[in-house]
N, C-alpha and C positions, 0 to 999 in steps of 0.2 A: 966757640958759638954763643952769642948771647940771650939770655932769656928774654921772651918776649915782654914788652912792658904792659902792665894791668892798665884796664880802662877805669879813669877817676870817675867816681860817683859824688855827686854833692848832693847831701839830704839838708831841704828845706824846709823847718819845721816854724811853728809859732802859731799863738792863740787866733782864735777867730777874727778875722777882719785886719790882721795884722800888716797885709800888705806882702804876703808871700809872693803873689802872681804877680804884682807890680814889679818885683825885685828881679824875677826870672826874666820877664819882657825888656827889662832893661839889660840885663846880662847878654840876652839874645840879639839885641839891637846894637851892643857895642862890643862884641866879642871876635869881629872880623871874620862872621863867616865859617865860625868853628862847627863842626859837625855834631850836632847835640841829640840825644833820645831822651824823652820826657815822660815820666811816669808821673800820674797826676791822681790823687787819692781825695774823694771831698766827702763832706757827711751831708748826705742830702741827695734827692733822686736827680735834682737838675745839675747836670754838667757844666755849670757858670766857668770854673777855673780853666777846665781845657777848652771852652770855646774862646776866651779872652784870649788864651796861648795861639789856638789855632788861627784866629783871625789878624795874627800881628803882621803878617804879609812883609816880612823881611826873611832874608837868605837865613838857613839854618832853622826854618820853623816849619817843615814839610808836614802835612797831615799825617803821613804815615809813621813820623818818628814820634807821635804824639798818643800815649796808650793811657787810658783812663781805667782806674780799678775802682767798682761800685758794689763789690760785695761784701762790704764792711770795713772797718777801719783796718787799714795798712798793717799796724802792728799786731793786728789779730789775727791776719789772714796770710801771713809770709809764706806758709807751706802749700797753700792753696792758690792764691794769687801771684803774689810779690816774686818767688823763686822762678815759676814757668815765665813770667815775664822778661824776667833778667836774661834769663836762659835765652829766650827768643831773639832779644835783642842782641846779645854778644855773638851767636851763633849765626847772623847775617853776612852774605859773602861780604858787605861793605858793612861794617860794625861802627857805631858811633865812636866818635872821639872822646866824649863826655856824656855821662849819664846825669840828669838831674830829676831829683824825687820831690815832688812836692807833697807833704803828708798832709791830712786833713788838720782843721785846726785842734781837734781832739786826740790826736795821736800821742802816744810817746814814742819818741825815737829810740830809745835803747833797743827794744826788741827787734826793730828794723835792723839796727846796726849790726846786731847778734847774728842776724840772718846772713851776713857777707863771711861769717866763718864757716859757712857750710862748704863741703870739698865742691860741690857744682860748680860754687861761685868763688871760693877764696884764690884760686891760683889764676883767674883771670880778670877779677874786678878789687876795687880798692875803694874805702870811702874815704874820699880826699878830704871832706869835711863835713860836719854837720853845722848846720848855719841857723842860728835861731832869731826869727825876725820879732820885735816886740813893739807893739802899739804905744809907744811911747805917753798918748792921751790917754789911753784906756788904762794903762798900768798905774799911771798918776792919780787916777780918779778910782782906783781900785776895783777895777771892774773885773779882776780874776777872781774875785771873792767876794762874797756879800759884806762881810765885815773883817778883814784880816788880822785885825789888833785883837779882837775878842776871842775869835778862834785860838788864836795864839796863846792868849791867856789862860784860856779853857784847857789847852793840852798841858801847859805847863804845870797849871794846879793840880792835875791828876793825871799822872803817867800811866792808868790801867784803862783811860778811855782816848778814843779816837774821834776827836773831833773834826777831822781834817774835811774841809770844801773840797769838792770835785775840781773846783776852777783853780783852786789855789796849787792842788797837786798839779794837774797837768802844766801850769807856769812853770812850776819847780822842777818837774822833770825834764822839761824844754830846754830850761836854762843850764840845768846840770850837765846835760849831754852836749851841749855845743862846743865848737871849736872856735866860733866866731859868734858874738852876739849884736845885732843890728837893733839900734833904737831907732824907729822909725815914726815920720811924722813929728819931727822935733821941731817944725814950724806952729805947732799949736802948742808948745810949751814955753813957760817962762823958766827963770833960772830954777826957782823954787820946784817945779814941776819935774824938771830934768833931775835934780836933786833928790826927789821922792822915787823917782824911776831907778838911778842907781843903786837907793837903799835898798828896794824890793829886789834887786838882781843879785845885790852883794853876796849875801849870803849864800846862795846856791850857784854863784860862777865859780869854777876851777881855777886855779891858779893859772895865771899867764895867759887864759882867754881874752882876747882884746874885745873890746867894745867900740862899736864904730856908731856915730850917728849919721841920719839920713833923712831926706825929705824924698816923699814919694817913690822911697827905693831905690833912690839914684846912688848907688855904690860903685865904684868902678870894679870891672870884672876881674882885675889883676889882684885886688885885694881879696876877692871872694873864691875865685878859683884858683888851684895850686895850693892850696893849703897843706898838702901832702901829710894829712894827720894819720893815716892810717889807723882810722878810729876802731876798726873792728880786732885790731893788735892792742887796745886800749881800753877796755870794756870796765875794768875795775876800778879805775879812776872816775868813772862817771855812775854817780852815785843815783839810785833809784829806790823809790818808797815799796818797791816791789822786789828788789834783789832777794828777799827770802821768802817769797811768795810765788803763786803762778801766775802767769802775765796778764791774767784777768785784770780789767779795770774798769773805771766808772762811766762808760759809755751809757747805761742804764740811766744814768743821774740827767741826761739830756734827751729832749723830744725836738724832732725836725718834721718838718712836711712842707709840700709843695703846695702852692696856691697859684691856679689859673685865673686870669683877667681877661676880660675883654680888651679892645683898643682903648689904649689913655690918652683922651683929649687934651688933658691938662696935666703934664709932670709935676708942676711946681704944686698943685692942690693934692696929688698923691703924696708926694713927699711930705707935706704937712701932715696928713693922715697918719703916714708911716710912722713919724716922730710921736705923734700922740699914743699910737697904738704900742710903739715900743716902752713907752711910759708907763701906760694902763698896765700891760701884760708882763715886763720885766723880760722881754725878748732880747737876746744878746746879740744875733746874727739876723741880716736880711740882704739879700743878694740876688739879682736875677735880670730879666732883659724885658724890655717895653715895646709893644708895637703902638708908636705914635702915629696917628691917621695924617696923611700927607708927607709924612717925612720917609725918603727912600733908605734910610740908615737904621740898624738896630739901635735901641737906646738902654744902657748898662745902668743899673741902679747895684749901689754897694752902701750897706749902712753897718755901722756898729755902735751900740748903744744909741743914743739920738743922734748921731752924725751921719750925715748921708751925703754921698758924692753920685753924681750924675754925669755921662758922657756918651755921645754917639761913638761905637767903636768899628762898624764897618755896614756896607749896603747888606740888606735882606737879599738872597739867592733867589734866583729866578724862578727854583721850584720849592722853594722852602715856605713853610706854613709859618704866617706871622702871626704871633701871639706873645702875650704879655703872660710871665710866669716870674713866680720868685718863691726864693728858698726861705724858711723861717726857721730859727733854731734858737732855743730857749732850754731852761731848766727843766726837769721833769715836773711834767704837771699842766704845760704848757695848754690854754684854753683855746684848742683850735676851733671850736665853733665861734667863740666869741671874736677871735681875731679875723677869721673868714668875713664874718657879718660885719666885721669894721671896715673892711678893704673890699667887700663884695660889689658896691655899687659905686667904685672909684672911676669908673670908665665915664 
C-alpha cells in the first residue's frame, strides 16, 4: 500500500510592495481550478492582501479557503497561530490540493519553514518551495537599506560592531531562504537597473536557485508550483543572521498604523498628496481602499516609495460599509500625527 502524498505548500515571501499578492492572484487565475487554501499574514491592522485575493472572483478562490493571521508576524507566532491553522486546513474532509502562504513584507521565512519539521505537520505537508518576490525598481534604488554601501563599509572596518540595517537584513534573509527568486516590475528597469538588482541578490542567493523576471507578477504557475524543494529537509543550506540566536528580529524597527479617511472625491489629488507625504516622512509602504463617491466599485491604492498604482477591484457589497482606509508602514519613529494631518483633509 502506497503512502499518502503530502500536501505541497508554497511560501511566498518578499519585501513590502514587491507584488506577492499580485503573483498569487495570477497563479489562481491560471492554475486550472486547482483547489487552493491560502494563509495570509500582514503587517498592519487592515487586511488589504486578504481582501484582494478574496475579491478575485475565480474558481479556487473561495472565502472559506482564505485564512488571515493578524496576531503578529507569522514567523514569530508559529506555535500560537500558524500550526493550528495548518492543522485545521489539512484535517478538513476535503483538504486543499495546495497551500499558499503569503508572509508579511517584514517576515523572515526560515522560522516558518522550520515549523514544517514539527511532527503534527511533517508527515502530511511539505514545503514545495520558498518563492522570494523582489520589487526590482525598489532594490535598484536601494530601498531595502538607507545606504547599503556605507553599512557594509562600516561592518568590514570593525568586526566587533553590528551596523546591520533592518531593511537590508530582511532582504538578505528572504533571498537566502528562497528556492526561486522573482524580480518583479522589470518593466520599470533599464539594463543598468537590472544589473544592480542582480548585484544585490547575488551574494545571498544559494547555488542553483533560479532567478525569474516578471512584470505585474505574471509568472507561469508551472514554474512556481511543483518545485519539490522539500525545504524543511534543507534548512542548513538556508543561511540566516539568527542561526545562532533566538528567533527574535527587528520588528521594533518598524512602525505601522491605519488611517481612516472620508470619501475621496479626487483620487488623483490624494495620490499627489501621498507621494509628497512619502517623501517628507520616508514612508516605506502605503496600501488600502478608497470610497469614491458616485462609483459602485472599491478603489485600491498600492504604493511603495514614491510609486503608486490604483485600480477598481470589485463592487461594494450591499451591506458593506463604504470607507476609505490606508495602512502606513515606515521605519521606527514614523510621525503619525504629521502624516495624519497631511492627509486628513484629502476628502
